Structure formats: structure tokens, C-alpha cells
LUMZA-726438 format. One record per residue (C-alpha): residue number from 1; residue in one letter; x, z, y. Coordinates in steps of 0.02 Angstrom, whole numbers. Each point is the difference from the previous one (the first is absolute). Example, Ala and Ser with C-alpha at 12.3 -4.5 7.8 and 13.67 -1.06 7.14 Angstrom:
<pts>
PT    k  r       X       Z       Y
PT    1  A     615     390    -225
PT    2  S      69     -33     172
</pts>
This chain:
<pts>
PT    k  r       X       Z       Y
PT    1  M     -62     569   -2514
PT    2  S     150     -44     108
PT    3  S     114     -24    -151
PT    4  D    -126    -117     -81
PT    5  V      -9    -106     156
PT    6  S     188      -7      22
PT    7  N      25     -51    -182
PT    8  D    -135    -133       6
PT    9  P      85    -171      20
PT   10  F    -155     -64      90
PT   11  S      -7     145     124
PT   12  R      92     -97     138
PT   13  L    -115    -149     -22
PT   14  H    -150     117       7
PT   15  R      60      76     163
PT   16  E      25    -172      77
PT   17  D    -176     -49     -53
PT   18  T     -66     157      86
PT   19  R      86     -45     163
PT   20  T     -70    -177     -10
PT   21  A    -174      68     -24
PT   22  T      25     121     143
PT   23  A      60    -138     115
PT   24  A    -160     -94     -35
PT   25  S    -107     148      58
PT   26  P     -96     -20     164
PT   27  P      99      37     158
PT   28  M     -48     142     115
PT   29  D     -77     -49     167
PT   30  V      44      93     159
PT   31  D    -148      37     114
PT   32  Y      -2      35     185
PT   33  R    -143     112      60
PT   34  G      36      19     185
PT   35  T    -127     -50     131
PT   36  Q      11     -29     187
PT   37  G    -115     140      58
PT   38  P      89     153     -74
PT   39  L     171     -71      43
PT   40  F     -52     -35     180
PT   41  W     -58     178      32
PT   42  L     151      74     -89
PT   43  A     121    -108      99
PT   44  L     -91      38     162
PT   45  R       0     188     -28
PT   46  T     183       7     -49
PT   47  A      49    -114     145
PT   48  L     -93     110     125
PT   49  L      82     157     -69
PT   50  T     169     -85      10
PT   51  L     -33     -47     182
PT   52  I     -64     173      47
PT   53  T     151      86     -81
PT   54  L     121    -123      83
PT   55  G      53     -72    -167
PT   56  F      24     165     -91
PT   57  Y    -146     -32    -119
PT   58  R      65    -169     -57
PT   59  F      82      75    -154
PT   60  W    -167      66     -60
PT   61  A     -88    -159      56
PT   62  K     114    -107    -108
PT   63  T     -32     117    -147
PT   64  R    -189     -13      16
PT   65  I       6    -190      16
PT   66  R     109     -13    -155
PT   67  K    -115     114     -99
PT   68  Y    -144    -117      44
PT   69  F      91    -159     -52
PT   70  W      70      78    -158
PT   71  S    -169      67     -56
PT   72  A     -81    -169      37
PT   73  T     120     -84    -122
PT   74  A     -60      25    -178
PT   75  P      92     -82    -147
PT   76  G    -119       1    -147
PT   77  G    -127      97     103
PT   78  D     115     151      24
PT   79  P      48      24     183
PT   80  M     178      29      58
PT   81  E      44     165      80
PT   82  Y     115      39     145
PT   83  T      64     180       5
PT   84  G     111      -1     154
PT   85  N     -38     113     148
PT   86  G      30      -7     186
PT   87  L     107     157      11
PT   88  E     138     -67    -112
PT   89  K      -1    -162     101
PT   90  L      19      99     162
PT   91  L     142     105     -69
PT   92  G      86    -155     -68
PT   93  F     -17     -84     169
PT   94  L      80     148      90
PT   95  I     145       4    -125
PT   96  A      29    -187      22
PT   97  V      -7       8     190
PT   98  A     124     144       4
PT   99  F     120     -92    -115
PT  100  L     -13    -165      92
PT  101  A      24      84     168
PT  102  I     162      81     -57
PT  103  Y      61    -155     -91
PT  104  L     -38    -122     140
PT  105  G      66     121     131
PT  106  L     168      17     -87
PT  107  F       6    -187     -29
PT  108  Q     -33     -36     183
PT  109  V     133     123      55
PT  110  L     125     -83    -117
PT  111  L     -44    -173      65
PT  112  S      15      58     180
PT  113  F     171      75     -36
PT  114  V      60    -159     -87
PT  115  G     -68    -108     139
PT  116  L      84     101     137
PT  117  S     163       9     -95
PT  118  V      12    -184     -46
PT  119  F     -81     -88     146
PT  120  S      25     118     145
PT  121  G     152     -97      61
PT  122  G     -92    -162      26
PT  123  D    -117     -45     141
PT  124  G     -34    -179     -51
PT  125  P    -168     -66     -62
PT  126  E      63      -5    -180
PT  127  S      39     186       4
PT  128  Q    -170      41      75
PT  129  V     -90    -104    -131
PT  130  L      95      86    -139
PT  131  Q     -42     170      71
PT  132  V    -185     -43       7
PT  133  A       5     -70    -177
PT  134  L      89     155     -62
PT  135  G    -130     109      83
PT  136  Q    -139     -95     -87
PT  137  A      82      20    -171
PT  138  T    -109     154     -25
PT  139  L    -137    -119     -55
PT  140  L     110     -58    -144
PT  141  A      27     180     -53
PT  142  V    -188      19     -22
PT  143  I     -22    -149    -117
PT  144  P      59      89    -160
PT  145  F    -123     141      34
PT  146  I    -141    -127      16
PT  147  F      29     -55    -180
PT  148  Y      24     181     -50
PT  149  A    -165      46      81
PT  150  Q     -91    -142     -87
PT  151  Y      58      53    -173
PT  152  R     -29     185      31
PT  153  A    -174     -32      70
PT  154  R     -45    -102    -154
PT  155  R      66     138    -111
PT  156  Y    -101     132      91
PT  157  I    -161    -101      -3
PT  158  L      11     -35    -187
PT  159  S      48     180     -38
PT  160  R    -164      51      81
PT  161  T    -104    -131     -92
PT  162  R     -92      35    -162
PT  163  W    -114     -98    -114
PT  164  R     -95      82    -141
PT  165  G      95     158      44
PT  166  V     170     -79     -35
PT  167  R     128      -9     141
PT  168  F     104    -146      57
PT  169  G     181      25      47
PT  170  V     158     -85      61
PT  171  D     182      42     -39
PT  172  A     107      74     138
PT  173  A     105    -153      39
PT  174  A     -25     -34     185
PT  175  W     183     -28      47
PT  176  G      20    -126    -140
PT  177  Y    -145     -95      76
PT  178  V      79      12     174
PT  179  W     163     -87     -40
PT  180  R     -87    -131    -108
PT  181  A    -123     -37     140
PT  182  L     141     -19     126
PT  183  V      95    -120    -114
PT  184  H    -154    -104     -43
PT  185  W     -55     -13     181
PT  186  F     175     -56      49
PT  187  I      -1    -133    -136
PT  188  T    -174     -59      52
PT  189  I      51     -14     183
PT  190  I     161     -98     -31
PT  191  S     -94    -116    -119
PT  192  L    -127     -35     140
PT  193  G    -139      72    -108
PT  194  L      30    -112    -152
PT  195  L      41     152    -108
PT  196  L    -151     101      56
PT  197  P     -75      -6    -178
PT  198  R     160      79     -66
PT  199  Q     -18     143     124
PT  200  T    -185      23     -37
PT  201  F      22       3    -189
PT  202  W     150     115     -14
PT  203  L     -61     128     127
PT  204  E    -170       2     -85
PT  205  K      82      17    -171
PT  206  Y     105     145      61
PT  207  K    -156      93      57
PT  208  I    -111     -43    -148
PT  209  D     131      39    -133
PT  210  R       8     177      72
PT  211  T    -189      26       8
PT  212  W     -96     102    -128
PT  213  Y    -179      32     -51
PT  214  G       6     163     -94
PT  215  N     143      -9    -124
PT  216  T      -3    -191      -7
PT  217  K     108    -111     109
PT  218  F     -47    -161      87
PT  219  V     109    -153     -27
PT  220  Q      15    -153     112
PT  221  G      26    -155    -105
PT  222  G      27    -181      45
PT  223  K     133     -91     101
PT  224  W      28     -12     186
PT  225  T      -7    -190      -5
PT  226  S    -184      12     -51
PT  227  L     -39      47     181
PT  228  Y      53    -167      74
PT  229  P    -175     -77     -16
PT  230  A     -57     136     120
PT  231  M     124     -70     128
PT  232  K     -79    -173      12
PT  233  H     -91      31     164
PT  234  Y     161      64      78
PT  235  F      80    -167     -43
PT  236  I    -150     -95      70
PT  237  A       6     101     161
PT  238  A     188     -26      17
PT  239  G     -22    -187     -25
PT  240  L    -135      -7     132
PT  241  I     116      85     123
PT  242  V     167     -82     -36
PT  243  V     -53    -183     -24
PT  244  P    -111     -16     156
PT  245  S     130      94     103
PT  246  L     134    -124     -53
PT  247  L    -116    -146      37
PT  248  A     -41      70     171
PT  249  W     185      18      37
PT  250  T      53    -172     -63
PT  251  T    -147    -100      68
PT  252  E     -19     104     159
PT  253  Q    -187       9     -31
PT  254  P     -63     179      21
PT  255  V    -163     -44     -89
PT  256  W      88      39    -165
PT  257  L      13     181      52
PT  258  F    -186      17     -32
PT  259  F      36     -11    -186
PT  260  A     140     126      21
PT  261  F    -129     117      76
PT  262  I    -111     -26    -152
PT  263  G     149      46    -109
PT  264  G      23     161      97
PT  265  V    -182      45     -29
PT  266  W      18     -49    -183
PT  267  F     133     134     -19
PT  268  Y    -135     133      19
PT  269  Y     -92     -69    -150
PT  270  A     164     -21     -94
PT  271  F      35     185      25
PT  272  A    -170      50     -68
PT  273  Y      12    -125    -144
PT  274  Y     171      64     -53
PT  275  A     -55     182       9
PT  276  V    -155     -29    -108
PT  277  E      76    -123    -124
PT  278  S     158     102     -26
PT  279  F    -108     153     -30
PT  280  R    -104     -95    -128
PT  281  I     150     -71     -92
PT  282  L      91     166      -7
PT  283  A    -156      97     -48
PT  284  D     -35    -117    -146
PT  285  Q     176      35     -64
PT  286  K     -11     189      12
PT  287  R     -22     109    -154
PT  288  L     -40     182     -28
PT  289  G      92      52    -155
PT  290  E       1    -131    -137
PT  291  R    -183     -47      -8
PT  292  V     -91      19     165
PT  293  G       3    -152     114
PT  294  F     -88     -63     155
PT  295  I     -89    -156      62
PT  296  T     -27     -27     186
PT  297  G     -81    -142      96
PT  298  P      -1      31     189
PT  299  R     -22    -157     105
PT  300  A     116     -27     146
PT  301  S    -131     -97     100
PT  302  K    -124     143     -12
PT  303  V     127     130      53
PT  304  F      62    -109     144
PT  305  W    -172     -35      73
PT  306  T     -53     180     -26
PT  307  Y     146      52     110
PT  308  I     -38    -134     130
PT  309  F    -188      26      16
PT  310  G      12     187     -32
PT  311  A     126      20     140
PT  312  L    -110    -105     116
PT  313  L    -152     106     -40
PT  314  A      97     161      24
PT  315  S      70     -62     166
PT  316  T    -173     -53      59
PT  317  C     -78     168     -44
PT  318  A     143      94      82
PT  319  G     -16    -111     154
PT  320  L    -186      40      12
PT  321  V      39     185      -6
PT  322  F     125     -17     143
PT  323  S    -123    -108      99
PT  324  A    -134     134     -14
PT  325  F     118     132      68
PT  326  S      58    -120     136
PT  327  V    -177     -32      62
PT  328  V     -37     186      15
PT  329  A     170      34      79
PT  330  S     -27    -140     127
PT  331  N    -167      74      52
PT  332  F      80     170      30
PT  333  M     137     -82     103
PT  334  G    -127     -98     104
PT  335  L      52    -170     -66
PT  336  T    -132    -134     -19
PT  337  T     109    -133     -80
PT  338  F     161       8     -99
PT  339  G      77    -118     127
PT  340  L      16     145     122
PT  341  L     129      77    -120
PT  342  A     123    -128      67
PT  343  E     -16      72     175
PT  344  G     130     134     -30
PT  345  E      24      53     182
PT  346  K    -187      25      27
PT  347  L     -30      79    -167
PT  348  F     138     130      15
PT  349  N     -25      37     182
PT  350  P       3     191      18
PT  351  E    -158      -9     106
PT  352  N     -96     -80    -144
PT  353  M      57     127    -130
PT  354  S    -141     118     -46
PT  355  I     -57      99    -151
PT  356  G     -83    -157     -67
PT  357  F     165     -93      16
PT  358  Y      91     129    -107
PT  359  I    -141       5    -127
PT  360  G       4    -189     -12
PT  361  G     188      -1     -21
PT  362  A     -13     128    -138
PT  363  L    -133    -106     -85
PT  364  F     114    -152       7
PT  365  V     137      99     -89
PT  366  I    -123      68    -128
PT  367  G     -68    -176     -26
PT  368  Y     173     -67     -33
PT  369  L      33     136    -130
PT  370  A    -172     -29     -75
PT  371  M      41    -185     -14
PT  372  L     159      37     -98
PT  373  L     -92     127    -107
PT  374  S    -146    -116     -37
PT  375  Y     117    -144     -43
PT  376  G      77     107    -137
PT  377  V    -172      50     -64
PT  378  F     -71    -177      -2
PT  379  G     164     -62     -74
PT  380  M     -31     108    -152
PT  381  I    -178     -66     -15
PT  382  F      35    -185      25
PT  383  V     178     -16     -67
PT  384  S      70     142    -105
PT  385  Q    -151      32    -111
PT  386  P     -45    -184     -35
PT  387  V     182     -41     -43
PT  388  L      17     152    -112
PT  389  E    -166     -39     -84
PT  390  H      57    -179     -35
PT  391  Y     163      58     -79
PT  392  V     -85     134    -103
PT  393  E    -144    -103     -68
PT  394  T     113    -145     -50
PT  395  T     106     115    -110
PT  396  Q     -21      34    -185
PT  397  I      94     114    -120
PT  398  L      48     -70    -170
PT  399  N      -3     108    -158
PT  400  P     -82     146      93
PT  401  E     -21     103    -160
PT  402  A     188      29      -1
PT  403  L     -23     105     158
PT  404  D     -78     136    -107
PT  405  D     170      36     -80
PT  406  I      85      39     167
PT  407  Q      35     183      33
PT  408  Q      16     101     160
PT  409  R     160      11     101
PT  410  S      63     143     108
PT  411  R     -37      -1     186
PT  412  D     135     -66     116
PT  413  E      36     124     139
PT  414  M      51     -90     160
PT  415  V      39     117     143
PT  416  E       8    -132     136
PT  417  A    -151     -96     -71
PT  418  E      -6    -167      94
PT  419  G      69      76     159
PT  420  F     132    -134      27
PT  421  A    -132    -137     -13
PT  422  D    -106      89     132
PT  423  A     149      33     113
PT  424  L      59    -181      -9
PT  425  D    -178     -71       0
PT  426  V      31     -85    -168
PT  427  G    -153      -7    -113
PT  428  A       4     -20    -188
PT  429  A    -188      -1     -29
PT  430  I    -164      40      84
</pts>
């Protein structure tokens, strides 16, 4: 059979016709099945356990939240699966903290030695400023590990993600990403942000070209210049700031600064617009293997207003929680109005301190913690889930039948998991 096909002069044409027919097949929709109720109770339970355990449970909390979001995302009706566990996150966190403590400790000792050796002879203000700057250089030493943590966290998350039983994976190339990220960020900064699309494209390409689904590799196509349309609101915001500021300076009429203020606010929308549009442009140019492609259509305005109104709703709900605790605490402390809180001398007079005072003080502290906890919970309900749902349901997979030919890959063992991301508080996903 194979020899007949290879000797057939029309075999190549036949194969091209097959691909054309396949490309015309219906795309695969991606469904999102999450709802507010189950997510609310899951987020509330995990947040309470994290609070009770003084943060120790957060590794398991993050795992349970991810399992929910992954299982709610169903390309072609088949849900995703997250196989990570809290124990490996905890162990990875401890390894990362131990390494960073030794590394930063040695670095700080070296800086202190250099500072004392070089600047100890001078007592002038320049010498003192240089000593302070040298002492703060530890922050610069952490920057490479931030990029390292981002790449490693992404690799861990994908290595623990499966769809239809097939694992995702990422090549071990974190240090290559680190030096590229440093160079691109430097270029972006000295270009005053004009080369931001270059940074976005090449860093994304580096990550995607090293990402696998089973035994098939993703490829990031396109050109970095294709991202400039996503920059248009940055240019508008910059114009609204620079031009009115110059007019206010030359005409000595501060009223022009009102438009500069509008430009500053516009930057928030420009940030959201660039994030969504660059994602859409890059996603449409991604390929899995030679045949599988993607179509995405998230709207920047929807994402932006979801963040604005979602954050307002989450803040309002969290404020109501704190207000409820404050009312009860005030009653225990014998306060009739919140205005009495300003009377510090009377309030903290030792003669007025009773059991009710201490109970009320404890309730104030608990209310504050409950406010922070509830803000995170409502943030998932009003922000995280709606944004994720919008991204998921505006995505389609082209030539989905080619996915049936992809075979399993071996599991990536990562001892430190995403420990550096947790230690440095750098997230790569939910």
C-alpha cells in the first residue's frame, strides 16, 4: 500500500486535497461550565482553612481552585484536568526559600563588604548615598529569579495539565528565558516603551516554541510588528498627557491639566486593551503541529469593565463584611458611634478597658482579616471567573480531528514545583 502511494504521481496532490478538506471541517468550540455558587463555597472553604492554618493550607487551596477551573474548561465537551498536589507545592516552596535565603544572604554580605571597603573612607553625602544604593542592590539580584520563577511555574502548571488523558509539557529552558527577558526589558525601557511589541512577541515565542501537547510541539508564528495595532490606546493616552501638559506649561493655564488627567486614566484602559489584543493576535498565529490552529475573539472593553465593576463589587462586599464585624465590636467596646474611635485617650484609658473591650478589639482584628479573605473570594466570583469564561468561550480550535493523532508524552518531574513563584509571589496562572 505504501509503495503504491509513493509511486503514484498524484499522491502529493491527493494529500494536499485531504488537508484542504480537513481545514474546511467545523472548528471545535471550547465550553466553560463553571458557576458562581460552587466556586463561591469552594473559595470560601479554602480561604478559611488558609486563615486558620496561618497560610499553611494555601498550597492545597491553590490546587483545589485550579482543579475547579481546569475541569470547568471543556474543549469539545471534554474537560481539562489538573493533576498537581499541594504537597509538592509545599516542598518546592521550602526548597526555593532555603536557596533564596542562602543566595541573598551571601549577596548581601558581599555588598556590605564592598561598600565598607570602597566607601568607608568618605563621610560626605555622596558616599552615604552610594552606600545606601549599594545596600539596595539586593533587589536587582532578585530580578533574574523573578523571570526564572515565571518560566518554571508555567512549566510546572502545564506538566500537571491533561486533556483527553494526554499531558502538556514545556522544555527545561528557564535560564534561556531569563537572559532574554532581561535584554528585552532593557530594550523596552530605553525605547520608552516603543519596542514593547518586540518584547511581547519574542518572549511569547520563546515559551510557545518550547511547549508540547503530547508528542506534538506548539509553534508561535507571525511577526512582532503585527502587535503595533494593540498599542494604539497607549499612543492616545501618551498624547493626552504630553500635549495638554505642554499647553499648560506654555500658556500658563492649568485647565489643560484636566486633559492630562484623562490621559492618565486612559492608560488603564490602554493596558487592558494591549493585554487582550496582543493575546488575540498571538493566539491566532499559534499552531499545534502542522494542522491544528486557533481562533480567539476576546473583547478588551468587556475584560476592562469586568475588572472595574468586579473589583467594585468585591470591595463593596468585603466592606460590608468588615462593617458587620465593626458594629458588633463597637457594641462590645461600649461605643455608640464610630466617631468615638477618634477619641484615642478616652478609648484606651486603662480604667475603661474591660473584657468587652478586649473582645471588641479581637473582633476588629478578625473583621479586618475577614475583609481581606472575603475580597479574595468575591474577586474570584466577580472578576476571575467571568474573565476566564470570556476568554474560553471566545476560543475555537481549527482542524480538531488532527488531535486524535497526538500520542502521550512522559511526565515531567519537577522537584521544586513552582516554589520560586510562591516564594517571590510571582504567579503564572490561577
